[in-house]
C-alpha positions as CSV (number, residue, x, y, z in Angstrom):
1,M,103.6,-135.4,-13.4
2,K,105.2,-132.4,-12.9
3,H,102.1,-129.9,-12.0
4,W,100.2,-132.5,-9.9
5,I,99.2,-129.8,-7.5
6,K,97.4,-127.7,-10.4
7,Y,95.6,-131.2,-11.3
8,V,94.5,-132.0,-7.7
9,A,93.3,-128.2,-6.8
10,A,91.5,-128.6,-10.6
11,A,89.5,-132.1,-9.8
12,I,88.5,-130.3,-6.1
13,G,87.5,-126.9,-7.7
14,G,85.1,-128.8,-10.4
15,T,84.3,-131.1,-7.8
16,I,83.2,-128.4,-5.9
17,A,81.0,-126.4,-8.8
18,G,79.6,-129.8,-10.2
19,A,78.3,-129.8,-6.3
20,A,77.0,-126.5,-6.4
21,Y,75.4,-127.8,-9.7
22,F,73.7,-130.2,-8.9
23,L,72.9,-130.2,-5.1
24,P,72.6,-126.3,-4.5
25,S,71.0,-126.3,-1.2
26,G,73.2,-128.2,-0.2
27,M,76.2,-126.9,-0.9
28,F,75.0,-123.4,0.6
29,L,74.6,-125.2,3.8
30,T,78.1,-126.3,3.3
31,F,79.0,-122.9,2.8
32,V,77.1,-121.2,5.6
33,T,79.0,-123.9,8.1
34,G,82.1,-123.2,6.5
35,W,81.9,-119.7,6.8
36,L,80.2,-119.6,10.9
37,F,82.0,-122.3,12.0
38,I,85.3,-123.2,10.1
39,I,87.0,-120.0,9.0
40,P,86.5,-118.5,12.8
41,A,88.1,-122.2,14.5
42,A,91.1,-122.2,11.7
43,G,91.4,-118.3,12.7
44,V,91.6,-119.3,16.7
45,A,93.9,-122.0,15.3
46,F,96.1,-119.7,14.2
47,L,96.6,-117.0,17.2
48,A,96.6,-119.8,18.8
49,Y,100.0,-121.1,17.5
50,G,100.9,-117.0,17.0
51,L,100.6,-116.8,20.8
52,R,102.3,-120.0,21.8
53,E,105.5,-118.9,19.4
54,Y,105.3,-115.3,21.1
55,M,105.4,-116.7,24.2
56,K,108.8,-119.3,23.8
57,D,110.1,-116.3,21.7
58,R,109.7,-114.4,24.7
59,K,112.1,-116.3,27.1
60,N,114.7,-115.2,24.4
61,T,114.9,-111.6,25.3
62,I,118.3,-109.2,24.4
63,L,119.4,-107.8,27.7
64,V,121.5,-104.8,26.9
65,S,123.8,-103.3,29.7
66,V,125.2,-99.4,29.3
67,K,128.0,-99.0,31.6
68,P,127.1,-94.9,32.7
69,G,129.0,-92.6,31.4
70,E,130.1,-89.2,32.9
71,A,127.2,-87.3,32.2
72,M,125.2,-89.9,33.3
73,R,127.0,-89.4,37.1
74,A,126.4,-85.9,36.9
75,L,122.5,-86.5,36.6
76,A,122.5,-89.0,39.2
77,R,124.4,-86.6,41.8
78,R,122.4,-83.8,41.1
79,E,119.4,-85.9,41.6
80,M,120.7,-87.2,45.3
81,E,121.6,-83.2,46.1
82,L,118.1,-82.8,45.0
83,Q,116.5,-85.5,46.7
84,R,118.6,-84.0,50.2
85,E,117.1,-80.4,49.9
86,K,113.7,-81.5,49.0
87,E,114.4,-84.1,52.5
88,L,115.8,-80.9,54.3
89,L,112.7,-78.2,53.1
90,L,110.5,-80.8,54.7
91,E,112.1,-81.4,58.1
92,E,112.7,-77.6,58.2
93,L,108.9,-77.0,57.3
94,S,107.4,-79.8,59.1
95,N,109.5,-78.9,61.9
96,G,108.4,-74.8,61.8
97,V,104.7,-76.1,62.0
98,K,105.4,-77.4,64.8
99,Q,106.7,-74.9,67.0
100,E,103.6,-72.6,65.8
């Protein structure tokens, strides 16, 4: 019995087909119930599982440290110079406004 999954699937399919033939209203209600409740519930379950796995994986982040090169140091120096110039200009402007 090497293909038992095919036999089980065929038996389940046959049972559903037979039930739909003999009990059409009951099968329609079962179909509507499945469509309205079971499928969304399965979707919510998969979303919750995905969120749990995401939260578990999120802790294992890769940390990359970059040693600053000469270009990065030059940019940082230039930014500091610009910041100092800005502070000096603001100080001169505020002193000029106060004197007038």
